[in-house]
N, C-alpha and C positions, 0 to 999 in steps of 0.2 A: 075354896078351902076343902070342900068335900071331894073334889076330884083328884086330890093327891095325898099320898102318905108321906111325901118328902118334907124335910124341914123347910120352913117358909119364912122369908123376910118380906115385910110389907113396906113399900116405899111410896110415899105420897107427899104432896106439897103441904096440905093442911094437916094440922095436928089432930090425932085421934084421941089423945088423952086430955086435952084441954077444953074448957068450955069458953075460953076467950079467943074468939077468932078461929076456932077449929071447925071441924065437920059437924054440921047440925045434929046428925044422928050418930055422933061419935060413940055414945054409950051403947047404942045398939050394935055398932061394928065391933067394939071391944068385947061385947058379950058373945058375938059369933067367934071371935078369935079365942076367947077363953073356953068356949064350948069345944072348939077344935082341939085344944090342948087336953081337955078332960076326956074327950072321946078317944084320942090317940094314947092316953095314959102316959104322956110325956110332954115336954115342951116342943110341940110341933112348930108353933110360931116363935121363932128365935128372937125377933125384934121388929119394931116398927120405927121407921126413920121418916122424919119430916123436917121442914126448914122454914115454914111460914112465919114463925115468930122472930126470926133473925137473932136467936139466942143460942146458948150453949149449955145443954143440960141433959141428964138422963133421969127419967122418972119411971119407976117400976110399979106396975099395977097388976095384981094377980099373976106374978111371976113373969110378966112380959115387959121387957125394957122398951120404953118409948124414948127414942133418942132424937133430940132436937139439934140439927146441924146448923151452925151459925151461917149468916148471910155471907156470900162471897164478897160483897162490896160495901155494905153500909149498915148502920143502925138508924132506924127511923127516930126522929126527935119530935115529931108532931107539927101540926099546922100552926100552933101557937108559938113555935120557936124557930122561925126562919132565920137562916144565916147565909150571907153571901160570902162565898169562898173563892169564886172563880171570876174570870173576866165576863164581859157582857155577852160574848158569843156563846160561851158554854151555858150561862144562865138562861139565855134566850132559847137555845136548842134543847135544853134539859131543864124546863121550868120547875120540876119537882125536886131538883137537887138541893134547893135551899132548905128543904124539910128533912134532910138526912145528915148524919155525921158519916162522911165517906171514909173508908179505910185507905191507907197509903198503898198497900199491896193487896191483891185479891187473896181471899182465904179459900182453901179447898182441902179436901181430905182424900185419903185412899182407904177404902174398906177392904180388909183381907179376911177371908174365911179360911181357917186351917182345919180341915176335917180330921187330921191326925191328932192334933192337940185339942180338938173340939172347942175352938175359940173363934170369936169375931173380934177383929181388932180395928180400931179407928185411929189413924195417925193424927197426931196433934199438929196444930199450926197456929201461928200468932203474928199479928202485925200491929200497927199503931193507927191512930186517927190522923186525918188531915185537920189541922186546927181551925176552929175551936172544937175540942172533943166534948162529949157529953159531960165529962168531969169538969172541964173549963166552963161549961154552960150550966153547971150545978144541977144536972139531970142524972146524977149517978144512981145506979142500982146494981144489984149483984149480977145482972145479966148484960151489962154494958161493955164488958171487956171484948176487944176484937180478937177472939181466939176460938179455936176448936180444941177442946181438951182431949188429949190422948187417953184412950181407955181400951181395955180388953175385957170381953164378956164371955163367960162359959156358955156353950151352946148344947149342953147335954140334954 
């Protein structure tokens, strides 16, 4: 961060904003990013992207958006909720598949930075689950939808 004055996007697997399953020293890293913004006198750190939680949300802390990009393939349903969905060959070669709710189609997004409009845009995407879904399994929560929400953030 100290070696550049350019706008910066941090991309990592583990979440920096979360204490559940995130980076152990996430608070220290966030402090470094916040200090970089203060020292620059502007929002030098445009956003932090991660995907470890396999969910879809944006959480802003000290003017820095922490964007969680949903999983490409599945939502974990836990070791207590195994479900057989496929034939013996697939279950044998992919033994952990019974602990996830797989998506019918892969999710992905395209991130576009427009320096003229001063925006960062994340394309939306949505699919469905291969049955049984977390909803059918009564494991619903606000972050179980198989989608990436479209959003545009200002990068001033």
